[in-house]
C-alpha positions as CSV (number, residue, x, y, z in Angstrom):
1,A,112.2,40.6,78.4
2,H,113.1,42.6,81.5
3,L,115.3,45.4,80.1
4,F,115.3,47.6,83.2
5,T,117.7,45.6,85.3
6,G,119.3,48.3,87.4
7,P,119.3,48.3,91.2
8,L,116.2,50.4,91.5
9,L,114.0,49.1,88.6
10,A,114.8,45.4,88.5
11,T,112.0,44.6,90.9
12,K,109.7,47.3,89.6
13,Q,109.1,46.1,86.0
14,D,105.3,46.2,86.5
15,V,105.3,50.0,86.4
16,F,105.9,49.9,82.7
17,R,102.9,47.6,82.1
18,Q,100.4,50.1,83.4
19,E,98.0,52.3,81.4
20,S,99.8,55.4,82.6
21,L,103.2,56.3,84.0
22,N,101.8,57.5,87.3
23,D,103.3,54.5,89.2
24,F,106.7,55.0,87.5
25,M,106.6,58.7,88.3
26,S,105.9,58.0,92.0
27,L,109.2,56.1,92.2
28,G,111.1,59.4,92.2
29,R,114.1,61.0,90.5
30,P,116.7,58.3,91.2
31,S,114.5,55.8,89.4
32,W,113.8,58.2,86.5
33,L,117.5,58.7,86.0
34,E,118.1,55.0,86.0
35,A,115.4,54.5,83.4
36,R,116.8,57.3,81.3
37,H,120.3,55.8,81.4
38,T,118.9,52.4,80.5
39,L,117.0,53.7,77.5
40,Q,120.0,55.7,76.3
41,N,122.1,52.6,76.6
42,L,119.5,50.4,74.8
43,L,119.2,52.9,72.0
44,S,122.9,53.4,71.5
45,V,124.5,52.1,68.3
46,E,126.9,49.9,70.3
47,N,124.1,48.0,72.2
48,Q,122.8,45.0,70.3
49,T,119.9,44.1,72.6
50,L,117.2,45.8,70.4
51,Q,118.8,44.4,67.2
52,Q,117.4,41.0,68.1
53,P,114.1,40.6,66.2
54,D,112.4,38.7,69.1
55,V,113.2,41.5,71.6
56,R,112.5,44.3,69.1
57,S,109.0,42.9,68.4
58,K,108.2,43.0,72.1
59,V,109.3,46.6,72.8
60,F,108.4,48.6,69.6
61,V,105.0,49.3,68.0
62,A,104.9,50.3,64.3
63,Q,104.2,54.0,64.1
64,N,101.1,53.4,61.9
65,K,99.7,51.1,64.5
66,A,100.4,53.4,67.5
67,T,97.8,55.3,69.4
68,M,98.7,58.5,71.3
69,H,97.9,58.5,75.0
70,L,98.4,60.9,77.8
71,P,101.5,59.7,79.7
72,A,99.7,60.2,83.1
73,K,96.3,60.2,84.6
74,I,95.7,63.8,85.6
75,G,93.5,63.8,88.6
76,D,93.8,67.5,89.5
77,Y,96.4,70.2,89.3
78,T,97.2,73.7,90.4
79,D,98.2,76.2,87.7
80,F,100.7,78.8,88.8
81,Y,100.2,82.2,87.3
82,S,103.9,83.1,87.1
83,S,104.5,84.8,83.8
84,I,104.4,88.6,84.1
85,H,103.7,88.9,80.4
86,H,100.7,86.6,80.6
87,A,99.4,88.3,83.7
88,T,99.8,91.7,82.0
89,N,98.0,90.6,78.9
90,V,95.1,89.1,80.9
91,G,95.0,92.2,83.2
92,I,94.7,94.5,80.2
93,M,91.7,92.5,79.0
94,F,89.9,92.9,82.4
95,R,91.2,96.2,83.8
96,G,92.8,98.1,81.0
97,K,96.4,99.0,80.2
98,D,96.9,101.4,83.0
99,N,95.9,98.9,85.7
100,A,96.9,95.7,84.1
101,L,98.7,94.2,87.1
102,M,97.3,94.3,90.6
103,P,99.7,96.0,93.1
104,N,100.4,92.8,95.0
105,W,101.0,90.6,91.9
106,K,104.8,90.7,92.3
107,H,104.7,89.9,96.0
108,L,102.8,86.6,96.1
109,P,102.6,83.3,94.2
110,V,99.3,83.1,92.3
111,G,97.9,79.6,92.0
112,Y,94.5,78.5,90.9
113,H,92.7,75.3,90.4
114,G,93.2,73.8,86.9
115,R,90.7,71.6,85.2
116,A,92.1,68.1,84.4
117,S,89.6,67.8,81.5
118,S,91.7,70.4,79.6
119,V,94.8,68.2,79.6
120,V,94.4,66.1,76.4
121,V,96.4,64.4,73.7
122,S,97.7,66.6,70.9
123,G,95.2,66.9,68.1
124,T,92.1,66.4,70.4
125,P,89.4,68.9,69.4
126,I,88.8,71.5,72.2
127,N,85.4,72.9,72.9
128,R,85.6,76.7,73.1
129,P,84.5,77.8,76.6
130,R,81.1,79.6,76.7
131,G,80.1,82.3,79.1
132,Q,78.8,85.9,79.3
133,T,80.6,88.7,77.6
134,L,79.8,92.4,77.0
135,P,79.6,93.1,73.3
136,V,79.9,96.9,73.9
137,E,80.2,99.0,77.1
138,G,76.8,99.6,78.6
139,A,75.1,96.9,76.6
140,D,73.5,93.8,78.2
141,P,75.7,90.8,78.5
142,V,75.3,88.0,75.9
143,Y,75.9,84.3,76.3
144,G,78.2,82.7,73.8
145,P,81.7,81.3,73.0
146,C,84.6,83.2,74.5
147,K,86.2,85.8,72.2
148,L,89.8,85.3,73.2
149,M,91.8,82.3,74.3
150,D,95.4,82.0,75.4
C-alpha cells in the first residue's frame, strides 16, 4: 500500500523501504513536512485507512517483535563545542578553575571530528575509553579507563 501519495513523495516510495532514512533525509525539508503531514493524517482518529486489518498488518510491527535500529547510517560528523557550561567544566578539568575557558573561546566556533562509532542505539553497552592519566601531580602516568565521562 502506497500511503505517501502527496506531490513530493508519491514517486519516492522506495525511500521508506531502505535500511536507513538517509535517502529520505536527502530529499529535504519540503518532503519531510509532507511525510509528517501524511503521518499525522493517517494516525488521526478520523482517518480510517489504518483501521483496515490488511493495511495495518503491512505498516505496523508488534512492539515485542520490533528491533531498535539507528534511523540513519552515520558516516562521519563534526561535533560543535558550543555550550559554555560544558566548555567551562572540561576546561576546569584540564586547566583549573581560574583558566577554564581559553581567551578566544567566545570568538570562534569550535568544531571537532566526532567518531561515528559512538552513535549507537539506546541500551547498547559503551566501552569506557582508555588512555593515560596522572593519578597524582608529579607521579608517572598510568594507562587505564578514563575517570570522568560527560
